[in-house]
N, C-alpha and C positions, 0 to 999 in steps of 0.2 A: 504494500500500500504506500502510495506517494504522500508525503507530508509537506506542509508549508514550512517557512522559516520558524525558528524557535525564539522564545523571549523569556527573560526572567519574569517570574510571576509573583509580585509582592503580596497577592491575596493569601498565599500559603505561608504557614509557619511549621517548624519541625520540633519534635520532642525526641530526645534520645533516651531509650530505656536500656539500662545495663544492669549487670549483676546476674548471678547464676540462676536466680528464680524468675528471670524476666519473662520467659515464655509462658510458664504456668500461671504467673500473675496476670498477664494480659489475656490469656485464654479464659481465665475466670471472670474477667471484667468486660471483654468485648464480645461482639455478636458472631465473630468468625472463629474458625478452628486454628488458633495460633500455634498450638502444640504440634501440629503436623504441617506447618508452613515451612517448605524447604529453605535452606540457607541460600541467600542471593535470589530469593523470590519474594513476591509481594502479593497482597490481597487487599480487598476492600473490607471495611467493617464499620460498625456503629458503636457508640458508647451511649447507654440509655439510663434514664431514671428508673426507679423501682416500678413506676407506673407505665414503663415502656416508651416514654417520650425520648426522642433522639436528642441527646446533648450535643453531639458532634458526629458527623460521618467523616471517614478518614481513609487514607491509604497507609498500609502497614508493610514496611520493608524489613525482612529478616536478614541481617548481615551476619558475618561470622561470629562477632563478639558482642553484638548489641542488636537492638531493634529500633527502627526509626518510625515515628508516627508523623504523617503529614496531614494537616487539617487547616481549617481557616485560621489565619494569623490572629483574628479577633477572638479566638477561642483557646489559644495555646495556654495562656495563664490559667483560665478556668479549668481546662482539661487536666493540666498538671496538678492543680490543687485538689481536684476531686479524686484523681487517682491516688494522690499521696496519702489521703485519709485511710486507704485500704491496704497500704503496704505492711503496716504493723511490724511483724518479726521477719517478713520476707526479705531476702537479699536482693533488693531492687533499688536502683537509683534513677531518678527522673531529672533530665536537664533540658532546658530550652536551648536549641542550637542557633545562637545568634549569628554565627559566621557561615551557616549553611542555608541553602534555600532551594527553590524549585524553579524549573523552566517548563514551558508548555509549547507544544506544536499541534497543529490541526491536520487531520487527513483531508484529502480533496473531496472525499465522499463520506457520508454518514454510514456507519456500519452498526448492526444490531446483533448482539449475541443471541443465539437461539436457545441456549441453556445458561443457567447461572455459572459464572466463572469464579470458582473459589480460589484459584491460584492464577495470577496474571502473568502474561509473557514479560520476562524481565531480562535485560542484558546489562553488562558492566564494561565500561571502557575508561581507564585512567581515573578510577575512583568516582566516576559518575554513573549512576544507575538509571537506566531508561525503562520505564514501565508503561505498557500499552493498556489503556483502559478498555472496557467492553465497547465503548462507543468509537474506538479507533484512535482517539487522541493519545498523545504521549506526554507523560510527566517525567522530567529528569530531576534527580536529586543529587546534590553535590555541594561542594564549597561554592559560595556565591561568586567568588572571584574567578572560578573556573567555568561558570555557566554563561550562556549567551546574554548579551546586554538587553536591557528593557526595550521593547518595541511596542508602542501603543497600538499599532494596527494589528499586530499578531494577537495581542491580549483581547482586543475587541472581537476578533475572529474566533478565538477560543471560547469566549463567553457565549457568543452566538451559537457555536457548535454544541456546547454543553446544553444550552437551553433548548435548541431545536431537537437534540437527541433525547431530551427528557432525563438529563443527568443532573440532579440538584446538588448544591453544596450548601450545607447549613452554616450560618454565621451567628454572631451574637444577637442579631436582630430576630432570628428565627429559632434559636436554641430552645429545646423543650416544648415545642409546639406541635410536633407530629410524631406518630408512631412510624416504625420503619416501612410498613407496607404503604402508607400514604405517599412515601417518597420512592416507592418501587425498589427499595434496597434488596428485597428478597429475589427480585428478577435478575439482578446483576451479580449476585454471589456475595453480597455483604452480610447476609444472615445465613448461618449454617444451622439447620434445624435438628441435627443429630449430635451436636457437640457437647451438650450438657448445659448446666445452669450458668447464668450470668445475670446481672441486673436487668430487670424488665423481661426476662425470657418467658415467663409464664403468660404475660399479657400479649407478647408478640406471637407466641405459639397459638394461643387461643384465637387471636385475630386471624391467623393463617388458616386454621383448620375449621373454624366456625364461620368464617366469612363475615366478621363483624366490623370490618373497616368500611366506612361509607364515604370516605373522602379520598381523592386521588389527584394525580398531577394533570395539569392542563397547560398547553401552550397557548398564549393569548397575546393579542395586539391591543395596545391601549393608546388612546389619542391624547397623550400628555405624558408628563414625567411622573414616575412613581419610584418608590424605593423598597428594598427588602423589609419585610415585617409589616407592611401596610395591609390593613384588612380590606376584604372585598365584600360588597353588599349587593343584594338583589333589589328588585324594584319595590319591595316592601320594606326596604331599609333593614333587612335582617342580615347579620354577618354570616357569610357562607364560604369564606376562604381567606387565603393569606398569600401575599407575594413572597416567593422564596428567592429567586434570582431575576435580574433584569439587565437588559442592554439597550442603550439608546439608539434609535434609528433617526433618520433625517427629520421626520415630522411626528414620530410616535415612539413608543417603547414596546419592545418585545419582551415578554416575561414568562417565567415558569412559575406556576402557582399551584397550591393545593386548594381544591374546592370540593364542596359537597357534590356527590354524584347527582343528586336531585336538582342541582343548580345548573347543570350543563346546558340546558335549553332555556335558561332564564336570561333576562336582561340584567347585566352585571355592570358594576361601576366601582372605581377605586379613586378616592380623593376627587369625586365628581367627574372623573374621566370615564368615557365610555369604553367598555371592553368588548372585543370581538374574539371569541374562542376559535383558534385555528385548528387545534387538535386536542383530543383527550387521550391520555395514556392509560385509560381505564375504559370499561364498558359503560357508556352513558345510559344504557337501558336499565341499569340498576338505579332506580329512582326512590328507594326507600329513604326515609328521613335519617339524618345523622346528627 
């Protein structure tokens, strides 16, 4: 697959997890099977509240002597502090990697994985790890000085690609607002249903097997400027959704949002801006109230 140029991506921050208990500790905290993640490979995962709400979604890279977590830079402090609480007697150390960062590149076409990818294609060159996401885009992890320079055009293209692919990234504005299935994390391999217990596991499993999630992702165009975390309302002024990610267009905003299934055919607005739904990443025929 051919990719565009790469750019440093300031949106992301990194946490280094070291110590001999690092894998089992993260396995017990995150939604994916970290115990069986091969060295020099990566996976997607979520960290959740006890009620199953996603605190952060992330990329997890298992290196030889440590594990690196990539997540929204706005959540690295929060994530580190929350994980720190549960270390107790475990031999684990958490450090925010201030000299390391991430770069992104976009494929020329959108790809969709037919099955959840619990281990992502990963390569390493000169201490830079390149990880291919299920949507075909690539994230590089390495020392910031060794990564490609910032390119605003590439960043906008990457944001557009993630949004149109239905690949959400949780930030401080949207933390603890959605369960994993509302964000389709189970479809891309971020949630492993056979790995055992972790915070929120019971809620997430019940939602999966009993079909209790009544909100999902939608791609929408908005005739104005909006920001992540802004609520979406129907024509009865009832709150029916939330903006997760957005990218500005010439005269509008393209956004990825979580909305009620039952609101898919409704007239929607955000900050008094009119919303046109371009695509639902769920079956809009499910119109039960949520």
